[in-house]
N, C-alpha and C positions, 0 to 999 in steps of 0.2 A: 504493500498500501504507500510507504513514504516514496517508493521509489517514483510513482505515476504521480504525486503530488508534487516532487522536482520536477518534473518533465512537463507539468502543464505551466508551471510557472514560468519556465525558460522560453515555454512557447509564447506565454502573454507578454513578456517582456519585449520579443522581436513581432508581436502583432505589428501591422499596417495602422493601426489607431495609437500604439505608444510611437512609432516611428514620425507619425505625422508631428504629433505632439514635440518630440524631440526639435524635429525641424523647424514650427514655428515658433520656438520659445527663442532659437538663436538667430533669430531674423533680428536686423537692424535697420532702421533707416537713417541715412546718413546725411538728407539733405532734405530740406521741404520748404515748398514757395507757397506762400499764402499774399494774394492781393485784395487790398481792403478799399473800397470808398464809400463815401458817405457815414452816417452815423453809425458804428460798429457796436453791436450790443454786448455787455459785459457782463459778468457775473462772479462773485468773488465769495468762496465757501472755505471757511475755515474749522479745521476737525481736531479734536483731542489737543485742546489749546492749554497749552505749558506743560504739555508732558514731551518724551522723548518721539512719540507717534506723531506729532503735531504736522499738519499738512495743510496747506493750503492749494484749494484748486481754484484757479483762474480762467473763465473761459471768454477768450475773446471769438466773436462771432462762431466758427466752427470748430475752434481750434481749445482743447484745453489742458492746460497747462498745471503740473503739479510743482510746488516749491516748498521746502521745509524751512529753510534757513532765511534769516531776514537780510542778512549779507548779500543773498543772491538775490531778492528781490529789489534792493536798495540798488546793484549794480547792473542790472537791468534799469531802472527805473531811470538811473542817473546816464545811461548810456540812451535812452530815449529822449531825455532834455538835451543833450548835447546835441542829437539832431536838428532841435529847433531851427537851427541859421539853414539847413536844407528847407525845413517845412514851412519857411517864409516865401519860397519859390514854389509852393504848389499852388493850384486852384482852390477857394475857398470851399466849394463843394461841388459833387460831380453828380447828375441825376441817377440814380440807380434804382433798383428793386426795393422793396418795402425789408426792413430787418426780419430776419428772421429769428423766430424764438428760440429759446434756448433753452436746452434739456438733453438727457443723457441719447435722444433718437438724431440729435444734429449735430453732434461731435463727430467731426471727418477724421482729426488727427488727435491723439494721446502725446503729450510731451512731458518728460521729467526733467528738469533745471538744476543743477547741483553746483557747490563751489562756486566760483565768480566767473562766469561766462564773459567771452569776448563779445563786445558791443560794437560793430562798426557801422558806419552809415555813408551813404554816396547818394546825390541827387544824379537822376538819370532825366536829360532831357527827353521834351515829346520827338515822337520817331515815325515816319512812314505817313509826311503830311498832318500830323495830327491822330492820324488812326490810334498810333500808341500814345495815349498821356504821359505828359511827364509826372516822373514818380519818385518817391523816395524811399530808395533801398536801405532798410535797416536790418542788419542780419545780426541774431542773436544766437550765439552758437552754430547749431545744425539749421537754424529756422530763418528763412529770408521774407521779411515782411516788404510787399511791394504796396506802400502807402500813396493813394492817387489823390488826396484832398487834405487839405488842412482840418475840415471836419473829422475824417479818419483818424488820422496825427493825433486831433486833441482828443478823443474820445479813449483811444486806446492808451495815450500818454497818462489818460487821469485814471484810469486802469491801475495801470502798473505802478504809480504813485500809493495809491488805496493798496494794493498787496502791500508795498513795500513799510505802509505805516502800522497797518496790521499787525506785520509783523516783527517791526520793531518792538510796537507795544505790548506784543506778549512772546517773549523770546522761551526760548527751551534753557534745560539746563546744560547741554551743549553748546550753546552759543554764551 
């Protein structure tokens, strides 16, 4: 009897379902580009406040970002603030679709930021006879935000600042 049990375990470990789980868990997205125009809906959720498990979820449009440390959120907020010089060249607003509702069914990507991510920015002038609008490209780690107007920039900057403020007001024992 014990020999059968051992064989069935080894078969289970190499089953296609188990192999698929192993492949999925090793997948990594190395770059993500998000284009934003108009008012970007934002939502902030802070869970397990003041504990080692504390985590802030920041949803910007269809992107859900998880952050644990106030220093991480502050680095990103400061990087976005530094891009204000480039944002001055953006159009005030570009007409677009109505803002989407925010919820688990509307999230297209989930990202976890840790440490002090590099934040760089560059202003991209309009191309192809203005068919492609001028954009402010802000890179935060592997995420490239292509911001098309000042309204989108301002709404996302406000959300990053709120996230940084919330985490600064609620430090964990690690910070």
